[in-house]
N, C-alpha and C positions, 0 to 999 in steps of 0.2 A: 504494500500500500504506500502511495506517495501522498504527502500532504503539503499544503502551503500554510505556513504558520507565521504569525507575528510574535516575536520574542520581546521581552521587556528589556529596558535599559537595566544596567546593574543596580541602580538605586530602586527602581520599581520592583525588580525581581526580589531584592532584599525585603522590601515592604510587604510583598505578597507572602513570602515565606514566613515572615513574622506573624502575619495574620493567620496563616495555617497553623503555626505553633500555638497561638492563643486559642484557636478552636480545639486543638488536642488537649490543652491544659484545662479547658472547660468541659471536657468529656464529649465533645461534639464531633461529627464526621469531618474529616479533613484530609486533603491530599498530602499532608505532611507524613501520613502513615505509609504512603507509597514510596518506598526507598529505591525504586528502580532508577538507574543513572539518567534515564531520559525524562524522568518526571521533572518538569520545570513549568513555571508560569508561562502561558502562551495563549494565543487566540488562533484557533484553526479556522482558516478561511475556506479551504477546500480539501477534499480527500478523494483520490482517484486510484484506480488500479495501475495505470500507466500514464506518464506524461507523454504527449506527442512530441515529435522532433521539434526543436526550437522553443520549447515551452519556457525554459529558464530565461532566455532573452526576452521573450514576450512578457513574462511576469515582471522582470526588472523594469521594462519599459512602462508597464501599467502602474507599477509602484511610483516611478518617477513622475508620471502624469497625474496620478490620483491622490497621493498622500500629501498632506500639507506640511510634512516634516521629512527630514532626510531618512532614507531607508537604504539598507544594504542587503543584497541577496548573497547569502553565504554559499548557496549551492543546493542542489536537490539531495534529499536524504531518503532512505528507505526505512520504513517502520515494519517490523515483523511482530506477529503475535497480537496480543490483546492490548488495546489502548489503555493508558494509565487512568483514563476517565471512567472506564467501566470495570476496572479490576478491583472492585471493592473499596474504592476511594472514598 
C-alpha cells in the first residue's frame, strides 16, 4: 500500500506526542501505546495500491501549487501490514 501523508514539523510532532502521553496517563485510548517505529503524527491524504508512473513529481507539483506553506516531498514509501490507526490504537 502506498500513501500520501503530511508529517508534522518537529515542534508539532512533539506537541502531539505529549498529548498522546497525557491520554495514556488519564487511562484513555491513545496512539502512544502503539510502539511501532512508523507510528508518528501525520495526516493521510490518500492511500492506493500502486502509484502510477510520474506520481511523485505530480504530487510535488500539486503541493507547491496548493499548500500555503513550504512543503517537501521526501519520496514514496511502502506500508506493509496493518495501519497503526487500526491496530488497537
